[in-house]
MARVEXDO-167022 format. One record per residue (C-alpha): z, y, x. Coordinates in steps of 0.25 Angstrom, whole numbers, plus 5000, padded with zeros to 4 digits. Each point is the difference from the previous one (the first is absolute). Example, Ala and Ser with C-alpha at 12.3 -4.5 7.8 and 13.67 -1.06 7.14 Angstrom:
% MARVEXDO-167022
503149825049/499850145006/
//
This chain:
% MARVEXDO-167022
500050005000/499650135006/501050115000/499950114991/500950135000/501349974992/500450104989/501250065007/500550064987/500750134999/501550025005/501050094994/500950075010/501350064998/500749985014/499650145005/499050094992/499749944987/498649964997/498949895000/499449935012/498649954999/499549945013/500250115010/500050114989/501350064995/499950064986/501150104996/500350024985/499750144996/501450054995/501449975003/500249954986/499049895003/500649965013/501450004994/499549904988/499249915010/501350005009/500949974989/499249884995/499749955014/501549995002/500349944987/499149885003/499549894990/501150044990/499550144998/500650124993/500150034986/499650144995/501450055000/500349955014/498750065005/500350134994/501550005005/499549975014/498950105001/500450114990/501549974999/500550145004/499250074990/500150014985/499649874992/499450074988/498649935001/500349885008/499049914993/498950095000/500250045015/500049865005/498849964991/499250115005/500349995014/499749855000/498750024994/499650115011/500549905011/499149894994/498850095000/500250045014/500249865004/498749954993/499350125007/500549975014/500249855001/499449944987/500949884995/500649975013/501350074996/500450004985/501250064992/500249894990/500950014987/500849874999/500849994988/500950125001/499850035015/499050065009/499649915012/499150035012/499049895003/499250005014/499049915006/500550035014/501550025004/501150094997/500650045013/501550004995/499849874993/499549945013/501150065008/501049944991/499349865001/500150015015/501450045001/500649914990/499949885009/499650005014/500349925013/501250075007/499649965014/498650064998/499550144998/498649984996/500350004985/500950125000/499050085009/498949984989/501050054990/500450125008/498550035003/499850024985/500850135001/499250135003/501250104999/501050024989/499849934987/499450084989/499850115010/499250094991/500749974987/500950114996/501549965001/500350034986/498949904996/500649885008/501149904996/501050045011/500749864999/498749925002/499650095011/501349995007/500049854999/498650005006/500450085012/501249915002/499149885000/499150075010/501250035010/500549864999/498749945003/499850095012/501449965005/499749854998/498650025007/500650075012/501149895002/498949894999/499150075010/501250025010/500349854999/498649985003/500150095013/499150104993/501050125001/498950105002/499349964988/501450014992/500150145005/498650044995/500449944986/501250084999/499650135006/499350064987/501349984992/501150045010/499950154998/499950004985/501149904997/500950045012/501349974991/499649864998/501049935009/499349865000/498750065003/500550085011/500849885006/498749925001/499350125006/501150015011/499949855003/498550015001/500050115010/501149935008/499249865000/498750085005/500850055012/500350144994/501549995000/500150155002/499250034988/500849904992/501350085004/499350134997/499649954986/501549964997/500550135004/498950074991/500449924988/501550025002/499850155000/499249994987/501049924993/501150105004/499250124996/499449954987/501149914995/501250035009/500249855004/499949925012/499049895002/500349874993/500349865006/498549965000/499650125010/501349985008/499949865002/498550025005/500550115010/501049905006/499049905002/499150095007/501150065009/500449855004/498549965002/500249904990/498550014995/499549864998/499349955012/498949964991/499750144998/499350035013/498850084997/498649955004/499350095010/498750024993/498850045007/499050104995/498749925003/499049994989/499549855000/498549995000/499749854999/498749994993/499049915008/498650055003/499150044989/498849914997/498650045006/498950024989/500949984988/499149984988/500250014985/501349984992/499850134993/500749964987/501249945008/500150125009/500150094987/501249924995/500650015014/499850155001/500850024988/501349935006/500550125008/500150094987/500949894994/501150015010/501150084994/501450035005/500549884992/498849915001/499249935011/498749944995/499749865004/498749935000/499649865002/498649985005/499649854999/498749925002/499549885008/500049995015/498950085007/499850104988/500550125008/501450034994/500550055014/498850085003/500050074987/501550035001/499950055014/498850084997/500650074988/501350025008/499350085010/499450094989/501450044994/500850015013/500250154998/500849964987/501049935007/500650095011/501149915003/499249895006/499349874997/500649865001/499149875001/500449865002/499149875000/500949904993/499249895004/500149934986/498749935002/499949985015/500049885010/501350085005/501349994994/500250114989/500850125003/501449994994/500650114991/501150035011/499050015011/499150094992/501350094996/500450005015/498650055004/500050114990/501450065002/499750005015/498750084997/500850094991/500950035012/501249914999/500549955014/499949855001/501549985002/500250074987/499249914991/500849904991/499749865002/500249974985/498850014992/500650074988/500750105009/498750025008/499250024987/501150114995/499850075014/498550004998/500050064986/501050105004/499150045012/498950024991/500750094990/499550144999/498849965009/498549994996/499549885007/498849914998/500449855001/498949895001/500549864999/498849915004/499849854998/501249974991/500249864996/501050034988/500850104993/501349965006/499450035014/499750154996/501050034989/501150055010/499050085008/499850094988/500650145000/501250034991/499850154998/498750074997/499050085008/499449885007/498749914997/499949855002/498749925001/500149855001/498849915003/500149854997/499249884996/501049984990/500150084987/501550035002/500150014985/501650015002/499850135006/499250054988/501049944990/501350045007/499750125009/498950074992/499049985011/498550044997/498949895002/498750015007/499149885000/499050005011/498749924998/498849985009/499050115002/498950034991/498649965006/499750155002/501350025008/499849875008/498650055004/500550145004/501149935008/499049915008/499150125002/501150095005/500649895009/498749955006/499250125000/498750044993/499149975012/500349865002/499949964985/498850094997/499049934991/500949894996/500550054987/499949874993/500649925012/501250095000/500249984985/500049855002/501050015012/500950084991/499949904989/500249885010/501350075005/500550014986/500150155000/501349985008/500350115009/500549915011/498849915000/499150125000/500650065012/500049875008/498549984996/499850155005/500849975013/499149885003/498750084998/500550125008/500349905011/498649955000/499150134998/498749925001/500449904988/499550034987/500849994987/499049894996/500349935013/501550014998/499849944986/499349885005/501249985010/501050014988/499149904993/500149905012/501450025003/500650024986/500450144996/501549985004/499749955014/499050115002/501150114996/500949975012/500450105010/500349935013/501550035005/500450074988/500549904989/500550114991/498550054999/499549874996/499749984985/500449864999/501450035005/500250104989/499749904990/500849895007/501350084999/499850024985/499749854998/501249955008/500950084991/499749934986/500549874996/499349875003/499549984986/499450145000/499449975014/499349874993/499550094989/499450105009/499349895008/499449944988/499550134995/499050005012/499349894992/499750094988/498550035001/500050124990/500350145001/501449984993/500849904993/501050004988/501449955001/499749874991/498849975009/501050015012/500949904993/498949904999/499650035015/501449975005/500549914989/501250084996/500650054987/499550134995/501450075001/500249955015/498550055003/500350144995/501350005008/499249965013/498950104997/501150114998/500549965014/498650015006/499750134993/501350065005/499649965015/498650064998/499449865003/499450004986/499550124991/500150014985/498950094998/500049984985/501049954991/500149855003/498850005009/500349975015/499250025012/500050005015/499150085009/499149935010/500950015012/501249944992/499149894995/499649975014/501550005005/500449914988/498849915003/500549995015/501449954995/499449914990/499149925010/501349995009/500949964989/499249924989/499249885003/498650004994/500449904989/501150104995/499050115000/499049924992/501049964990/500450154998/498550044998/499849884990/501350054992/499450144999/498649944997/500649924988/500850114995/498850104999/499149884995/501049984989/500250154996/498650035001/499749884991/501050044990/499550144999/498549964999/500349894989/500750114992/499050115002/498649925001/500349864994/498949945009/499749855002/500549965014/499349915009/500749865002/500950005012/500949884999/501150095006/501450004994/500350154996/501350065006/501050054990/499950154999/500550094990/498950034990/499650144995/500350044986/499250124998/498550025003/500350145005/501049965010/499149895005/498850095002/500950105007/500549895010/498549965002/499650145004/501250015009/499849875007/498549985000/499850055014/501149915005/499549884993/498650025006/500650015014/500849884997/498849924997/499450045013/501349965007/500049874993/498649975005/500550045015/501249904998/499149904994/500849984987/499549894992/499950074986/499650145005/498850004990/501050004988/500350155002/498550044998/500049914987/501350054994/499450155002/498649974994/500450084987/500550125009/498850005009/499050004988/500750094991/500250115011/498749975007/500649975013/498849945007/500350025014/501549954999/499549884992/499049975012/501250005010/500949914991/498949904997/499449995014/501449985006/500449894990/498649935002/500150015015/501449945000/499549884991/498849975009/500850015013/500949894996/498949905000/499549904989/500650044986/500949924992/500149984985/500850094991/501549975002/499950005015/500550125008/498550035004/499150084991/498749934996/498850085005/499449984986/501150084994/499950105011/498550004998/500250034985/500950115004/499050065009/498949994989/500950064990/500250125009/498550005003/499650014985/501150104996/500050085012/498550005004/499149984988/500850094991/500650105009/499150025011/498549995004/500349915012/499349884994/500249875008/500350075014/501550014998/500949925009/500749924988/498649964995/499749955014/501349925000/499849954986/498649955004/500749915011/501149954991/499949864995/500649954987/499950064986/499350134999/500650104990/499150054988/499850144999/501150064993/501049895004/501450065000/499550144996/500950094992/499249964987/500649865002/501350034992/
//
C-alpha cells in the first residue's frame, strides 16, 4: 500500500494562547469571548458544560439578565467561525443539556492529563512530552474574569508537579543539565513554590553548579521573608543541607555533552533516476515535524529495488531542514553479517550526539532513555536502514517532537503503523521508461546509440529492478566495445542471475539480494516459492496455487501472504499473484536443486488437471458442446453455478491456459490435447483462431511424439481424435473465419492424422 498523506486533524490548544492548530498553522479566535468559550469547553472534557455552567464560567461576573440568549447567540457565532475556518473538524455539539467540544485532532490539555495520569517514574520521556505541550501560561489570552480560577489553579499545580517529577527523573538518569532546561522557564514565575525551587537547586548542584544552587536558595529565602514574612520550609531546608554536605547522589554526575553535529549519511547515488511520486511523499515529511510529534515513515520493498538509494538521495535534499544533524545506521536486518542489536545502535547514536563512551549506560532501556533525552529539543533526521523487525527499531524512535525518522526494510513492519503511527511507502520496481533512462544515464548515450530496442529488452530482462539495471550497466561500462545485444546474448547463455554478478562484491549481486529474503521465510513458504517457478502463465490465483503445491486453500493463502510480505511474490491484482522474470529464474534455481524431476512433473500434472477440470466445468455450463472421448477420469473440481462467473473465469485465465497447453507439450504430458478440446466453444464463440492453433498443435505434437497410439481408455491420446480436433479447428477457424483455405497449420496436421475424420460442424456451437 502506497503511503498517502494522513489527515492530521485540527487540534484545540489552551495551554498557552487559545486557538486551533491545523498542520503548522495557528488559528486564533477573533474575540476574547470566543476564546473563553472554547477554553471552558476544552477544560470540561467529554462531560461538557450546561448552558448555565458555561455562562457562569465566561460571563459570571456580569448580570445574568439574558443568560440563555447570550449563550445561544455566542455558540451560533462560534460555530459559524469554526465552519468557515476548519470545516467540520472542530464542532460544538449539544448533547442532552450540555455543550461538548468534538475535535478530529487532540485537545492539548486532555493529552496533558493523559500523559501525567500514569507514567514510569524512572523515565522522563512521557513527562517531557506532556510539558512540551505548554506554550506559556494556560489560557494566556483569555480575560481573567472569563476563566474558572479553581480549574486553572489546579491545572497550574499539575504542571508544576509534572515539572518537578520530570526533573527528578532526569537527575536520576544523570541528565541534570536537561533538568535545568526543563525547570528554567518556571522558576521566576513560581518563585514561591518550594518543591519546584528545591528541584531547581538539586538540578543545579547535580550539574556541577553548586554556587548557583546556593544562590537560588538565598533568593527564595529573601522572597519568602519579603512576600510572606516566613522562612523556607522543610523541603527547601533539607535540600540545602544535602547540597552543603555534598550528598547529591553519585548517579547525578552530568554528561559532558559535545556540541558536534552528526552527519552520518552515506554518499548520494550517482545518476539517481525516477521515483517522482515517492519523493513527493518524502518531501512532505519535514513539514509534519511538530514540537510534540516526530513523523516516522517505513519504506518497504524487495531487495535491490533501491530503498536505501531513495532514502539517502531524499535526505541530502532536505539536510537544511535538520540543522542539528543526520543519524544513519545500517541495521543489517537482511545481510550475511550479524544484525545490529538495539543496544549497539543506541550506543552508536548517543556517541555521535556527544556522549562520552564512559557515560553510556549498558542497560538497553537506560540507553534508550538517554538517547531520547539527547534528541529532545533538536531537529535531527534519522535514517534506520535495512531493518528486520519493528522491535529492532522501536527503541530508536524519538520520544519528543521535531525529528523525522525514515526506516527501510524488506518487511512491511505493520506493527509500527498500528502501534506507533508510522506512515507507509511501498517501493516497487521502476517503470519501463524510468528503467530505460537509468540505463541511458549509467552507460552513456554514446555506447547505446542506435540500440533503443535492445535497451528495452535489457530493462525487461532485468525485471526493471534498479540493482539489476545498475549491475548490467556496470558490465557494459567495463567493456565499452560490447553492444547491448552482445550482453543480452551473454545473459541468455549464462542465465540472467549468473550474468548479473559483480566480482568481489557480494552485496552488489542480485541473487544474493533474493537469497536473503528466501532464507527468512518458512520451509513451506520456500517450497511454495520454488514450485511457483513451474507456472507457465503471467500470473496465478490462490486456488490454482493450492493445486500446484497440493495444500488446502487456507494454508495456501497464508503462504502467499508470507511470500508477498517478503516481496518474493507480488499480488498485482486481488487474488492474482506473479513474479518478475529475475525472481522466477531465482526460484527455478532453487527448484532444480531441491525438487527431483518426478516431483516437478507431479506438480505440473496437478496444475494441468485443475485447469482442465475448471475449464471443462466453465465450458460445459456456457457452451454445452460435445466433448471428444478421452477415457480420462475427471478430477473432482468445484463446478461453476453461474454462467457469468464461469465466463469471467475463462476470460481471466484464458492466456494462462494456452500457456499451460504449450508447457504440457514441452513436458510431454499424455493428455495435453484435452485443453484444446474443452475450450472449443470458447475458441469458436470468440473467434480466437491463433490461440486455437497454438493449443491444438501443442496437443497434437505431444500425442504424435509418444509413439503408436492406444485405444481410448489408455493414457495416450489416439491420433484419430487429435485429427478430429484439428479438422474441427480447420472447419470453424479457416473456412468460416478466414480465407486461408487449406494452408493453415492445423489442416496440414489433420491431413496427416489417422483414424476417424470429423465431419464439418462436429462439436460446433450448434451441436447443443
